[in-house]
N, C-alpha and C positions, 0 to 999 in steps of 0.2 A: 422320229424323234422330234419335236416343235423346233419352231425355228428360236437364235438366240434373239434376245429384246436388249434394245437401247434404253437406256431410262439417265435421271439425272436428280441428283437430290437438293430441292430447291434450298438458297444459304439460309431462310429462314427458320430450318431444321437443323441447327448448329447445336453441338455440346460445346468443344473449345472453340473459339472462336471463327477459325478455317476448316473445320471438318464435319462432318454429319455426326448427328446426335445417335449414340449405341443404338438405342432401344427401338429410334424411329427407323433406322437404315434396317435395323435387324428383323422389324415389321415389315418392311417393304419387301426386302429378299426373301424372307420365309413365304410371303402371299405367292410372289413367282415361284417360288418352289413347290407348291403345294401341290400341283399335278404330277410331279415326280418324288420328292420325297413325302409326300401324305401331309396329313395336317398337323403332325406333329412336327417341328423341325428344330434341330441346332444349328444357330447361324455362329460361326466364327470369324471374328474381323482379325484378318491378316496384318492391316495398314488402317490409320485414320481415311476415313471415307473423303473425299474432295467433293466441294461443293459445286453447284454449278456447273458441272465438269462431265462430260459424255462417260457413262460406264456401260458394260456390256454384260447381260445375264446369259450364261450359257447352259441351259439345261441338262444334265446328266443323269444315269440310274443310279448309281451308286452317292455323288453328290452334284451338285450343279456349283457352278462358279462364276463369281463376278469381277469383272477386271477393268482396269482403268490403263487404257494403252494394251500395254504390254504386262503391265503390272498385275500380280494377283492380288484383290484387296480382301475377298470374301469369299466362304465355302458354305452351302447349306447340304447339311445330312439328316438322316432319319435320327428325331429325338425320341427319348422317352418320357411319359408323362410326370411333371415335377412333383416330387413327393414332399410330405410333410411342410406344407406350408405354414408359415407362421400364423398363429390366431387371431381373429378377427378382435380389434378394439373396438369400443363405442365411440360414436363422434363427438361426444363432449372430451374424452381422453384424447384423442387425436387433435383437437386445437388445442388442448392443453399443451400436448407435446409439440407442437408446430410453433407454439409462443417460443420456443427453446431452439430453434432451427438456428445452429451456429454458423450458416454460409450467408448471415446478414453483413459478416464483415468478415473482411479477408475468403471470398469463394474463390476456389481456384480458378472456376469458369462462370463471371459472373452474368455472360449473356448467355447462356445455356437455355435451352428451347424449354426444359421442362423446369428446372429449380434456379434458374438464373434469378438473382435480383435487381437486375441493372436493364431489365427490358421493358418498351414501352407497355403502357398498362394493357392488358388484357391481350398481348402480345407472346403466347406461351402460355404453356398449363398453369405458372405459378405452383408449383409444388413447393412446401417449406416441411421437409421429414425432419422431427426434431425426437430426441430420447423419451421413450416410453415409461413412465415410474414404475418400479418395480419387474420390469422384464429386461434384462441387462443385454445389452447386443441388439434391442429391438428400437427401431424407428417408426414414427406414425405421421401422416398428414391427411387432412381432409383433402379432397377433390372433387368439385362440380363439374363437368365437362360442360364448355360453355358452347351456346347456342353459335358461334361462331363457327366451331367445326364441325357441327351439323345442323339440320332442321329442328328446331326445339322439339323434343320428344323422338326424335328418332337416333338409330342407333351409332354410337361413335366410332369411327373406323379403328379398324384392329392395328393399324399401326401408332396409331393414339394410345391404346390401350399397351401396346408394348413399350411406349415412352414412359408410360406413367410408371410401369412396373420396373422399370429402368433404373431411373437417379436415385430412390429412393436407399437399394444396394448400397451405393457409394458412400451414403453420409452413416452407417451402419459401422464406418471404422472413422477415421480421421482424417479426410480428405484435405484438412487446412493445412496441416502437418506433412502429409505423405498423399498426392493427386494421385488418383488411379482412373483410368479408362475401360471401359465394358470392353474384355476381351472373347467372352463366349454367351450365348443366351438361348435358353429355351424356355418359350411361355405357350401356355394353353388359355384362349380363351374361351369359356363355358356359356357367358353370356355377355355380349358386348353392353355396357350401360347406356344410358340415353342421356342426351344431350339435357340439361338441365336436373339430372338425376343425385342425389348427394350421394358420394360415394367416400371411401377410407382405403389408402392406399399403407402396408403395412412390410416393413422388410425387416429381417433377420440375420445377422452376422453370422458363418458357419466358420469353417476351417482357413486356417491363413498358413500358408506355406512359401517361405521366401515372399517374393514380389505378389503371388497371387492371393485373392481374397474370393472365396467362394459364399454365394448371398443366397437366400430364399425370399421371395416378396409374392404377394398377395392383393386382387384387389378386392373390395367387400363393399355392399350396399348399404346403407343405413340401417336393415334389418339383419344386419352379418351374413347373408349370403354371399357363398364366395362366386365372384363373378369372373375372374381368371388369378393364375398363379405362375410363376417362373423360378428358374435356377439360372444364376449366373456366374459368372469367373471376369474378375478385375485385375486387371494388372498393373502395379505402381510403376509412375513413370520411374526411368532409371536415373533422372537428372530432373527434379521440379522445374518446370518452365520450359521442357525439350518435348518434342515429340516421342512417341514409343511404339515400335514395330511390335506388336504384342501378342503371336501368336502361342496360346498356352500349352498346345499338343494337339492331342488327336482330335479326330471331329466327332466328340463323344462327351454327351452331356455330365 
C-alpha cells in the first residue's frame, strides 16, 4: 500500500475565514485518493479543514482518510457519476443571473475564495451565482478561469474546477438567512477548461431534509459543452456564526 502523505491547505483557499474551501479541499483529497478509490470519488468532510496546518492523507482500499493530528477531518470513498446535471444556460443569461447575486450584501463568508465579494481584485474565482429566470431553484454565474491560475490556454487544475462547482450550490437556497457548509461532494471533470476560456457554472437545488440540502451543479463552456458535473450535500450551521461538525452519514453520494 502506498505511504501516507503530508499536506497543507494554503490560507488563500478559504471558505469561511478560518477553514478550507469545501470544493477546493475536496478536489485536493480526491486527487490524492485517485489511485485507491478511482477517478470518481466521494469526499465527505467530517469537520472544517484547518488552514496552513499539517494534514495527513492515509490511503485505504475501501476508503482513504485525512486527519489533523488525531482528529478525522475527511474521508474519500468510491463515488458514482453525478446524474442529471442542470441544463446549460447561455452566457448572456448567466450574466443577467449574476447581476442579481444576493451575496453582495450580507454574505455569510465574504472572503470565500470562490464567491466572496471582499477579496482583493483577481484573488479568487470571483463567481457571483444568481437566480436564473424561469428556472426555479437554479442559479448561474459566468466564469473565465484566470491566467494567474494556469498558463494562458493551459488546462485549469482539477481542484479549481471542484471549487467552481461547489459554491453555486449553496446559493440555490438562502445562505443569507441560513448559512450552510459543504459536507459531501462527488465531481467528475470530463474536460478541464483552459485559462481564459469563457465558461458558465449552473447549480440546481434538490431535496432539503432538516439541515441537509442536496444540489447538482455543472460547468459548461460557451458552446454548452458539458465540462464537469457534481452532486453535493450541504449542512446548515446549527447556530449561524458558529462552526459545524457536519458528517451527513455514510460515505456514499
